[in-house]
C-alpha positions in Angstrom: 56.7 10.6 47.9 56.8 6.4 48.1 60.3 6.0 46.5 60.7 9.4 45.4 64.2 9.2 46.7 65.3 7.1 43.5 64.4 9.8 41.1 67.4 11.6 42.4 70.0 9.4 41.0 70.7 9.3 37.2 69.1 6.0 35.7 72.1 4.1 34.9 73.0 4.1 38.5 69.4 3.5 40.2 70.1 -0.4 40.6 72.4 0.7 43.3 69.8 2.6 45.4 67.0 0.2 45.5 67.0 -0.7 48.8 67.8 2.8 49.9 64.6 3.7 48.3 62.7 1.0 50.0 64.2 2.3 53.5 63.5 5.7 52.6 61.0 6.0 55.5 63.7 5.2 57.7 66.3 7.5 56.5 67.0 10.9 57.5 69.8 11.8 55.5 72.3 10.5 52.7 75.8 11.9 53.2 78.0 11.7 49.7 81.5 13.1 49.3 84.0 12.8 47.0 86.6 9.9 47.6 84.6 9.0 50.8 82.2 6.3 51.5 78.4 6.8 51.4 77.1 7.4 54.9 73.4 7.0 55.7 71.8 8.7 58.8 68.9 6.2 59.9 67.0 6.5 63.0 69.7 8.2 64.8 72.6 5.6 64.1 74.9 5.8 60.7 75.3 3.0 57.9 77.0 2.6 55.0 76.0 1.4 51.4 78.2 -1.3 49.9 79.2 -1.2 46.3 76.5 -3.9 45.5 73.8 -1.3 47.3 73.1 -3.2 50.5 73.6 -1.9 53.9 76.2 -2.3 55.9 77.8 -1.6 59.4 81.6 -1.9 58.6 83.0 1.2 56.7 85.6 -1.2 55.4 82.5 -2.7 53.0 81.3 0.8 52.0 81.3 2.2 48.6 83.0 5.0 47.7 81.8 7.7 45.5 83.9 9.2 42.9 83.9 12.9 41.7 82.3 11.5 38.6 79.4 9.9 40.5 78.9 13.6 42.1 78.9 15.5 38.9 76.6 13.1 37.1 74.1 13.2 40.0 74.0 16.8 40.3 73.7 17.2 36.7 70.7 14.9 36.7 69.3 16.9 40.1 69.5 20.4 38.0 68.0 18.7 35.0 71.1 18.7 32.9 70.8 22.8 32.8 73.1 24.0 35.9 72.4 27.5 35.0 68.9 27.5 35.5 69.3 26.3 39.3 72.2 28.9 39.8 70.2 30.8 42.2 69.7 27.5 44.4 73.5 27.0 44.2 74.0 30.3 45.5 72.1 29.4 48.6 73.6 26.0 49.2 71.0 23.6 48.2 68.5 22.5 45.7 64.9 21.3 46.8 63.6 18.5 44.3 60.2 16.7 43.6 59.2 15.3 46.7 60.3 17.6 49.1 63.7 16.2 49.6 66.4 19.0 49.9 70.1 18.2 48.5 72.6 20.5 50.3 75.9 21.2 48.6 79.4 22.4 49.2 82.3 23.0 47.2 84.2 26.2 45.9 82.4 29.0 46.3 82.7 31.8 43.3 82.2 35.1 44.9 81.1 38.6 43.9 83.2 42.1 43.9 81.0 42.9 47.5 82.3 39.6 48.9 78.5 37.6 48.3 78.5 34.1 46.9 77.5 34.0 43.1 77.5 30.3 43.0 79.5 27.4 43.9 81.5 25.3 41.3 83.9 22.3 41.5 81.1 20.8 44.3 82.6 17.5 46.1 80.0 17.6 48.9 76.1 16.6 48.7 73.9 16.1 51.5 70.1 14.8 50.8 68.0 15.4 53.7 65.3 13.3 53.1 61.6 14.7 53.5 59.5 13.0 56.4 55.9 14.3 56.7 54.5 12.5 60.0 50.7 13.0 59.7 49.4 13.1 63.5 52.9 14.4 65.1 50.9 17.4 67.0 48.0 15.1 67.8 49.5 15.5 71.9 50.3 19.1 72.1 47.4 19.9 69.8 44.5 20.2 72.7 47.1 22.7 74.8 47.2 25.1 71.5 43.8 26.0 71.9 42.1 28.3 74.7 38.3 28.0 74.4 38.5 27.3 70.9 41.5 30.2 70.2 44.5 29.4 69.2 47.5 30.2 71.2 50.9 31.5 69.8 53.7 29.1 70.5 57.3 29.1 70.3 59.1 25.5 69.8 62.2 25.2 71.3 64.7 22.3 70.4 68.3 21.7 70.1 69.1 20.6 66.2 67.3 17.2 65.0 65.1 16.8 67.9 61.5 17.0 65.3 60.7 20.4 65.8 60.3 21.0 62.1 58.0 18.0 61.9 56.1 18.9 64.9 55.4 22.4 63.3 54.8 21.1 59.8 51.9 19.3 61.8 50.8 22.1 63.7 50.3 24.0 60.3 48.4 21.5 58.8 45.8 20.4 61.6 45.6 24.2 62.6 44.8 25.0 58.5 42.6 22.3 58.2 40.5 22.7 61.6 40.2 20.4 64.1 38.4 19.1 67.5 39.3 22.2 69.7 39.4 25.0 66.7 38.0 26.0 63.1 40.3 26.2 60.3 42.3 29.2 60.2 44.1 30.9 56.9 47.7 29.9 57.5 50.7 32.2 55.7 54.1 30.0 56.1 57.5 31.6 55.2 59.5 28.6 53.9 63.1 30.4 53.6 64.2 26.8 53.0 61.7 25.0 51.6 61.9 22.4 54.4 58.2 22.8 55.8 56.4 22.5 52.5 59.0 20.9 50.6 57.7 23.4 47.7 59.1 22.2 44.3 58.3 24.9 41.3 56.4 26.5 43.9 53.9 23.3 44.7 54.1 22.1 48.2 55.0 18.4 48.0 54.1 18.1 51.6 50.6 18.4 53.1 49.8 21.9 54.8 46.3 22.3 54.7 43.5 23.6 53.1 44.1 26.9 54.2 47.6 27.2 53.9 49.4 29.7 51.6 53.2 29.5 51.1 56.1 31.8 50.3 59.0 29.5 49.4 62.6 30.4 49.3 62.1 34.0 50.6 64.1 35.4 53.7 61.6 35.3 56.8 61.7 38.8 57.4 60.8 40.0 53.8 58.4 37.4 53.5 56.7 37.8 56.9 55.4 41.6 55.7 55.1 40.3 52.3 52.3 37.8 53.5 50.6 40.6 55.9 50.2 42.5 52.9 49.2 40.1 50.3 47.3 37.2 52.1 45.6 38.4 55.1 47.0 35.4 57.1 45.5 34.4 60.9 48.7 32.7 62.0 52.0 33.2 60.7 54.4 30.4 60.9 58.0 30.4 60.4 61.1 27.9 61.1 64.5 28.7 62.8 64.1 31.9 64.0 67.4 33.3 63.7 67.5 37.2 63.7 66.5 40.5 65.6 65.1 41.4 62.1 62.9 38.2 62.1 62.0 38.7 65.6 60.8 42.2 64.7 58.6 41.4 62.0 57.2 38.4 64.1 56.3 41.5 66.5 54.5 43.4 63.8 52.5 40.3 62.7 51.5 39.9 66.1 50.8 43.4 66.5 48.4 43.1 63.4 46.4 40.3 64.9 48.2 37.4 63.6 48.9 34.4 65.8 52.2 32.9 66.0 53.9 29.8 65.3 57.8 29.7 65.1 60.6 27.4 66.1 64.1 28.4 67.5 66.9 26.7 68.3 68.2 26.2 71.8 68.2 23.8 75.1 65.7 26.1 76.7 64.0 29.3 76.9 66.8 30.7 79.2 68.9 29.9 76.7 66.9 31.2 73.8 66.8 34.6 76.2 70.5 35.0 76.3 71.2 34.3 72.2 68.9 37.2 71.8 69.3 39.4 74.7 65.5 39.7 75.3 64.3 38.8 78.7 61.2 36.7 79.5 58.6 39.5 79.5 59.6 40.1 76.0 59.0 36.6 74.9 55.6 36.8 76.9 54.4 39.4 74.9 54.2 37.4 71.9 53.8 33.9 73.0 51.4 32.2 74.9 52.8 28.9 74.9 56.4 27.4 75.1 57.2 24.1 73.8 60.8 22.5 74.7 61.7 19.4 72.5 64.8 17.3 73.2 65.9 13.4 73.1 65.8 10.7 75.4 67.0 6.8 75.0 67.4 8.2 70.8 63.5 8.8 70.8 62.1 12.5 70.5 60.3 13.7 73.3 58.4 16.9 74.4 60.1 17.5 77.7 57.8 20.7 78.5 54.8 22.7 77.7 54.6 25.8 79.7 51.6 28.3 79.7 52.8 32.3 79.5 53.2 33.4 83.1 53.3 29.8 84.6 56.4 27.9 85.7 54.5 24.6 86.0 55.4 22.7 83.5 54.1 19.0 82.0 56.0 16.6 80.6 54.3 14.8 77.1 56.7 12.0 76.9 57.6 10.7 73.4 56.5 12.9 70.2 54.9 10.6 68.5 54.3 7.0 68.6 55.0 5.6 64.9 
């Protein structure tokens, strides 16, 4: 994926994005808004891009993106055939080579039933730069097994604290096999193309040798489809968000699958209130609960809690690189 971010921009403008490409590994998001300055989110801080393509901390020196810039960039991303990407635009994002995801916003075109048919007059782009951090799960991996048997685990995290990065590496290491357990067949439902970063159905991230990915499919539908078609030993999803998805996870668990899932929340009590389900419900499905957070600008594993045990362990930093 080295310098793959540069491929997002039309050839004639790439000179302005050379430094961004060189610093790709340190950039989380690039925000582009018509008539507004380019904003880069780098390692927890906000920076800007000058007219000559240099980084600056001064918004007064920031380059402003024009409507023409955005139009040319979106046409380039869609290979100059936006109609071929109408389904992606309807969902509000396009996943590109390298696993990067380009979020879009503008004027919604609605169907008669009120659903979104597509977007037009797009004036806002959010490039979420894909990062695969191999080894991100090293600290928690020993806790994921009991005598060689994988535990079902729920990762609880506020937004932007590394839950997807952790889940991605857990999938890879569980799929390949590791010191604590043999390799297992993992089925991944990647509704928003964030875990595998699939492009034309092919994962751009290393998801492991025994992993099958269903890309761009609603999680509730996708989990049941994988159960019928791919016989997974493990089902993995990112951002559990509805009762229907929770029910599908329950069906997978009842079929003997181990479950790996993430959910937004500050703690277990927060998640329980959100879904209206008590602790006993969650502990029937999950054996391990991992709570992530941020301290002093760093991603940390705040708690690792076994089912039925209130003794918690603090693992500190999520990763050391």
